[in-house]
C-alpha positions as CSV (number, residue, x, y, z in Angstrom):
1,X,112.6,130.6,181.7
2,X,110.5,132.8,179.4
3,X,109.5,131.5,175.9
4,X,111.1,132.9,172.8
5,X,107.8,134.6,172.0
6,X,107.8,136.3,175.5
7,X,111.4,137.4,175.0
8,X,110.5,138.8,171.6
9,X,107.4,140.7,172.9
10,X,109.5,142.1,175.8
11,X,112.1,143.2,173.3
12,X,109.6,145.0,171.1
13,X,108.2,146.9,174.1
14,X,111.7,147.9,175.2
15,X,112.6,148.9,171.6
16,X,109.5,151.0,171.2
17,X,110.2,152.9,174.5
18,X,113.9,153.3,173.5
19,X,112.9,154.9,170.1
20,X,110.3,157.1,171.6
21,X,112.8,158.4,174.1
22,X,114.9,159.5,171.1
23,X,112.1,161.4,169.5
24,X,110.8,158.7,167.1
25,X,107.0,158.2,166.8
26,X,105.8,154.6,166.9
27,X,102.8,154.4,164.6
28,X,102.1,150.7,165.2
29,X,103.4,147.3,166.1
30,X,103.2,143.9,164.4
31,X,102.2,144.9,160.9
32,X,101.4,141.6,159.1
33,X,102.4,141.6,155.5
34,X,102.0,138.7,153.1
35,X,105.7,137.8,153.3
36,X,106.3,138.5,157.0
37,X,105.8,140.9,159.9
38,X,107.2,144.3,160.6
39,X,107.9,144.6,164.3
40,X,107.6,148.4,164.6
41,X,106.3,151.0,162.1
42,X,107.7,154.4,163.1
43,X,108.3,157.9,161.7
44,X,111.4,159.9,162.3
45,X,111.2,163.4,160.8
46,X,109.7,163.1,157.4
47,X,110.6,159.4,156.9
48,X,108.7,156.2,157.5
49,X,111.0,153.7,159.3
50,X,110.2,150.0,159.4
51,X,112.0,148.5,162.4
52,X,113.1,144.9,162.9
53,X,113.6,144.1,166.6
54,X,115.9,141.2,167.4
55,X,116.1,140.1,171.1
56,X,118.3,137.5,172.7
57,X,118.7,136.3,176.2
58,X,122.2,135.1,175.5
59,X,124.8,135.0,172.8
60,X,124.7,131.2,172.2
61,X,123.2,131.8,168.7
62,X,125.2,134.9,167.9
63,X,124.3,138.5,168.4
64,X,120.8,139.6,167.8
65,X,121.7,141.8,164.7
66,X,123.3,138.8,163.1
67,X,119.9,137.2,162.7
68,X,118.8,139.8,160.1
69,X,120.1,138.0,157.0
70,X,119.3,138.3,153.3
71,X,116.0,136.5,153.6
72,X,114.7,138.8,156.3
73,X,115.9,141.9,154.3
74,X,113.9,140.7,151.3
75,X,110.8,140.2,153.4
76,X,111.2,143.7,155.0
77,X,111.5,145.2,151.5
78,X,108.3,143.4,150.4
79,X,106.5,144.5,153.5
80,X,107.6,148.1,153.0
81,X,106.0,148.1,149.5
82,X,102.8,146.5,150.9
83,X,102.7,149.0,153.8
84,X,103.3,151.9,151.4
85,X,100.5,150.9,149.1
86,X,98.0,150.2,152.0
87,X,98.8,153.4,153.9
88,X,99.2,155.6,150.8
89,X,102.6,156.7,152.0
90,X,104.4,158.9,149.5
91,X,107.5,159.8,151.4
92,X,110.8,158.1,152.0
93,X,110.9,154.6,153.5
94,X,113.9,153.6,155.6
95,X,114.8,150.6,157.7
96,X,116.3,150.1,161.1
97,X,117.2,147.2,163.4
98,X,117.1,147.4,167.2
99,X,119.2,144.7,168.7
100,X,118.6,143.8,172.4
101,X,120.3,141.5,174.8
102,X,118.3,140.8,178.0
103,X,119.5,139.7,181.4
104,X,117.8,136.9,183.4
105,X,115.3,139.4,184.8
106,X,114.2,140.5,181.3
107,X,115.9,143.8,181.6
108,X,117.9,145.3,178.7
109,X,121.6,144.5,179.2
110,X,122.4,146.3,175.9
111,X,120.4,148.0,173.2
112,X,121.9,148.9,169.8
113,X,120.1,150.9,167.1
114,X,121.3,150.3,163.5
115,X,119.9,152.8,161.1
116,X,119.8,152.1,157.4
117,X,121.5,148.7,157.9
118,X,120.9,147.5,154.3
């Protein structure tokens, strides 16, 4: 049984590949801000998109996307401001959530992309 960290890292790799297949450019992973971490920093067109990846190996604790609550949204907004200042980004900043459900072998059973979820 993989640890929660292993499941999360697997989900982030699968999410990055999923987004790149759809034309997104992944600039980085695991941006550590003062109030949290941004899983994937991407661009799509002219926009910077900060992506939260939520991965589950079962639905016992709800769907992956349900784990992105108000507290996480505030942390992502604060991280966006910090990233923007550090990177000198002057364009639009958007958010996305990639929700993954993995099977027992660690393969994606389902992947859902929620653009501009909040």
